[in-house]
C-alpha positions as CSV (number, residue, x, y, z in Angstrom):
1,M,-78.0,121.0,-141.0
2,V,-78.9,124.4,-139.9
3,S,-75.4,125.4,-138.8
4,D,-73.9,124.0,-142.0
5,H,-76.3,126.0,-144.2
6,I,-75.7,129.2,-142.2
7,T,-72.2,128.8,-142.7
8,R,-72.7,128.3,-146.4
9,M,-74.9,131.3,-146.6
10,Q,-72.2,133.7,-145.7
11,K,-70.5,133.5,-149.2
12,Y,-73.6,135.1,-150.7
13,D,-74.6,138.7,-151.1
14,E,-77.4,140.1,-149.1
15,P,-80.4,139.5,-151.4
16,H,-79.4,135.9,-152.1
17,R,-78.6,135.5,-148.2
18,S,-82.0,136.6,-147.2
19,K,-83.8,134.3,-149.8
20,Y,-81.5,131.4,-148.7
21,G,-82.2,132.2,-145.0
22,A,-86.1,132.1,-145.6
23,A,-85.9,128.8,-147.3
24,L,-83.7,127.5,-144.5
25,K,-86.1,128.7,-141.9
26,H,-89.0,126.9,-143.4
27,A,-87.1,123.7,-144.0
28,S,-85.7,123.5,-140.5
29,A,-89.1,124.3,-139.0
30,T,-90.7,121.6,-141.0
31,A,-88.0,119.0,-140.1
32,F,-88.6,119.9,-136.3
33,L,-92.4,119.7,-136.5
34,A,-92.3,116.4,-138.4
35,S,-89.8,114.8,-136.1
36,A,-90.6,116.0,-132.6
37,E,-94.0,114.6,-132.0
38,T,-93.4,111.3,-133.9
39,T,-90.2,110.7,-132.0
40,S,-91.7,111.5,-128.6
41,S,-94.8,109.3,-129.4
42,S,-92.5,106.3,-130.4
43,L,-90.6,106.7,-127.2
44,I,-93.9,106.7,-125.1
45,I,-95.1,103.5,-127.1
46,F,-91.7,101.8,-126.5
47,T,-92.0,102.5,-122.8
48,L,-95.4,101.3,-122.5
49,A,-94.4,98.0,-124.4
50,M,-91.6,97.4,-122.0
51,V,-93.7,98.0,-118.9
52,E,-96.3,95.4,-120.3
53,N,-93.6,93.0,-121.5
54,P,-90.9,92.5,-118.9
55,R,-89.6,89.4,-120.6
56,V,-88.7,91.6,-123.5
57,W,-86.5,94.2,-121.6
58,K,-84.9,91.5,-119.6
59,R,-83.9,89.6,-122.7
60,A,-82.6,92.8,-124.4
61,Q,-80.6,93.6,-121.2
62,A,-79.0,90.2,-121.3
63,E,-78.0,90.6,-124.9
64,I,-76.6,94.2,-124.2
65,D,-74.7,93.0,-121.2
66,S,-73.1,90.0,-123.0
67,V,-72.1,92.1,-126.1
68,I,-71.1,95.4,-124.5
69,G,-70.6,94.7,-120.9
70,M,-71.7,97.1,-118.0
71,D,-68.9,99.7,-118.2
72,R,-70.1,101.7,-121.1
73,L,-73.4,102.7,-122.9
74,P,-74.3,101.4,-126.4
75,E,-73.0,103.2,-129.4
76,F,-74.1,103.2,-133.1
77,D,-71.3,100.8,-133.9
78,D,-72.8,98.2,-131.7
79,R,-76.1,98.2,-133.7
80,S,-75.2,95.2,-136.0
81,S,-74.2,93.1,-132.8
82,L,-77.5,93.5,-131.0
83,P,-80.2,91.9,-133.2
84,Y,-82.8,91.5,-130.4
85,V,-82.6,95.4,-129.6
86,E,-83.1,95.9,-133.5
87,A,-86.1,93.6,-133.4
88,I,-87.6,95.6,-130.6
89,L,-87.2,98.7,-132.7
90,R,-89.0,97.1,-135.6
91,E,-91.8,95.7,-133.3
92,T,-92.3,99.1,-131.8
93,M,-92.8,100.7,-135.2
94,R,-95.1,98.0,-136.2
95,W,-97.2,97.4,-133.0
96,Q,-98.4,101.0,-132.8
97,P,-97.5,103.1,-135.8
98,V,-97.5,106.8,-134.8
99,V,-99.2,107.9,-138.0
100,P,-101.7,105.2,-138.7
101,L,-102.9,106.6,-142.0
102,S,-99.7,108.1,-143.1
103,I,-99.6,111.4,-145.0
104,P,-102.2,111.9,-147.7
105,H,-101.1,111.8,-151.3
106,A,-102.7,113.3,-154.4
107,T,-102.9,111.4,-157.7
108,T,-101.3,113.1,-160.6
109,S,-103.2,111.0,-163.2
110,S,-106.2,108.7,-163.2
111,D,-105.6,105.1,-162.6
112,V,-107.4,101.7,-162.1
113,Y,-106.2,99.6,-159.3
114,K,-107.6,96.1,-158.7
115,G,-110.8,97.2,-160.4
116,F,-111.1,100.5,-158.5
117,Y,-111.1,103.7,-160.5
118,I,-109.0,106.5,-159.0
119,P,-109.5,109.8,-160.7
120,K,-106.8,112.4,-161.1
121,G,-106.3,114.8,-158.1
122,A,-107.9,112.3,-155.7
123,T,-106.7,112.2,-152.2
124,V,-105.2,108.9,-151.2
125,F,-104.5,107.6,-147.8
126,T,-102.2,104.6,-147.1
127,N,-103.7,102.4,-144.4
128,I,-100.5,101.9,-142.3
129,W,-102.6,100.4,-139.5
130,A,-104.2,97.7,-141.6
131,M,-100.7,96.8,-142.9
132,S,-99.2,96.6,-139.4
133,R,-102.4,94.4,-138.3
134,D,-102.1,92.0,-141.2
135,E,-102.5,88.6,-139.5
136,A,-101.0,86.7,-142.6
137,R,-97.8,88.6,-142.1
138,Y,-97.9,89.3,-138.4
139,P,-99.8,86.5,-136.4
140,N,-101.1,87.7,-133.1
141,A,-100.5,91.2,-134.5
142,A,-102.1,92.9,-131.4
143,K,-99.3,91.5,-129.2
144,F,-95.8,92.9,-128.9
145,I,-93.6,90.1,-130.1
146,P,-90.0,91.3,-131.2
147,E,-89.2,87.6,-132.0
148,R,-91.3,87.8,-135.2
149,F,-88.4,89.6,-136.8
150,L,-85.7,87.0,-135.9
151,T,-84.8,83.7,-137.5
152,A,-84.7,80.5,-135.6
153,E,-80.9,81.1,-135.2
154,G,-81.6,84.6,-133.6
155,A,-80.5,86.6,-136.8
156,L,-82.7,89.4,-138.1
157,N,-85.0,88.4,-140.9
158,E,-85.8,90.3,-144.1
159,D,-89.1,91.9,-142.7
160,E,-88.6,95.7,-142.4
161,P,-91.8,97.6,-141.0
162,S,-89.8,100.8,-141.9
163,G,-90.7,99.9,-145.5
164,F,-94.3,101.0,-144.9
165,V,-94.4,103.1,-141.6
166,F,-92.4,105.9,-143.2
167,G,-94.8,106.1,-146.1
168,F,-94.2,105.3,-149.9
169,G,-92.8,106.6,-153.2
170,R,-91.2,110.1,-153.9
171,R,-93.0,111.5,-150.8
172,R,-91.7,109.0,-148.3
173,C,-90.5,110.6,-145.2
174,P,-87.2,112.2,-145.9
175,G,-86.1,112.1,-142.3
176,R,-86.5,108.4,-141.9
177,H,-82.9,107.7,-141.5
178,V,-82.4,110.1,-138.8
179,A,-85.6,109.0,-137.1
180,D,-84.5,105.4,-137.3
181,A,-81.1,106.2,-135.8
182,S,-82.5,108.5,-133.0
183,L,-84.9,105.8,-131.9
184,W,-82.4,103.0,-132.0
185,I,-79.9,104.9,-129.7
186,A,-82.6,106.0,-127.3
187,F,-84.1,102.5,-127.1
188,A,-80.6,100.9,-126.7
189,T,-79.6,103.4,-124.0
190,M,-82.9,103.0,-122.1
191,L,-82.6,99.2,-122.1
192,A,-79.0,99.3,-120.9
193,T,-79.7,101.7,-118.1
194,L,-83.4,101.1,-116.9
195,D,-85.8,98.6,-115.5
196,F,-89.4,98.9,-116.6
197,N,-92.1,97.8,-114.1
198,L,-95.7,98.3,-113.1
199,A,-96.3,100.9,-110.5
200,K,-97.2,99.9,-107.0
201,D,-100.2,100.9,-104.8
202,A,-100.1,101.9,-101.2
203,G,-100.2,98.2,-100.3
204,G,-97.3,97.3,-102.4
205,E,-99.3,95.6,-105.2
206,D,-98.8,96.0,-108.9
207,I,-101.2,98.5,-110.5
208,T,-102.6,96.9,-113.6
209,F,-104.2,99.1,-116.2
210,E,-105.6,98.9,-119.8
211,A,-103.7,101.3,-122.1
212,K,-105.6,104.1,-123.8
213,Y,-104.5,106.0,-126.7
214,I,-104.8,109.6,-127.9
215,G,-105.3,110.5,-131.6
216,G,-104.1,113.6,-133.4
217,A,-101.3,114.5,-135.6
218,T,-99.8,111.2,-134.1
219,R,-101.3,108.5,-132.1
220,H,-99.6,107.7,-128.8
221,P,-100.6,106.3,-125.3
222,A,-102.4,108.4,-122.6
223,T,-100.5,108.7,-119.4
224,F,-100.1,105.3,-117.6
225,P,-98.8,104.3,-114.2
226,C,-95.3,102.7,-114.2
227,R,-92.2,102.5,-112.2
228,I,-89.0,103.1,-114.1
229,S,-85.7,102.8,-112.1
230,P,-82.0,102.6,-112.9
231,R,-80.4,99.2,-113.0
232,S,-78.5,98.3,-110.0
233,H,-75.1,98.9,-111.6
234,I,-76.0,102.1,-113.2
235,N,-74.6,105.2,-111.5
236,K,-73.9,108.9,-112.5
237,E,-70.4,108.2,-113.5
238,C,-71.4,105.4,-115.9
239,V,-73.9,107.6,-117.6
240,L,-71.5,110.6,-118.0
241,A,-68.9,108.3,-119.3
242,G,-71.2,107.2,-122.0
């Protein structure tokens, strides 16, 4: 985006170029700040979910191996052929939404919603956390269960958490498509190349732990012990070839 706009700026004279450049600087900085922490938080949440749920990454690896094989890494064209990996992405976004109260909105006019009067100019937060924990929609909501997004036949169902985790209306996250694609390729690559296990103590026993979370601009797990290792068939040549 930035390089394309810098190229486009060259056709303008200096006053317009400076104005264009200032707008580009603010837009690109906003895009980076909005995406960097949310993306890294999502990757940490995904890693925690895999460490806590080995059956999930093992099933995902079986799907990847059967569809793609072991000679290359996943590509975006493989996405429609990996429904369980897609279900993991959806469940990661639902299980621990990184912005639990979304971004605040302001009402442009007064309104009444289900008997509640909302005055013009009121600040409104959407409770993403409550939506993700709706037991009527997501039974056992506190548990990481990708299968909730699959039909009995193993196909993806119509439930898309991205419909609420990225916000609502005209102020919905404009970078949601980039975020979705970035997370999918990261998850698919990590699942294809890594095993996620509990760390071992000096005696060789698993170190169990209770995950703790840190709040702030985003919500993400605090540092936790784990043992992440390359799969047995993964080597440097395979990664470079991918």
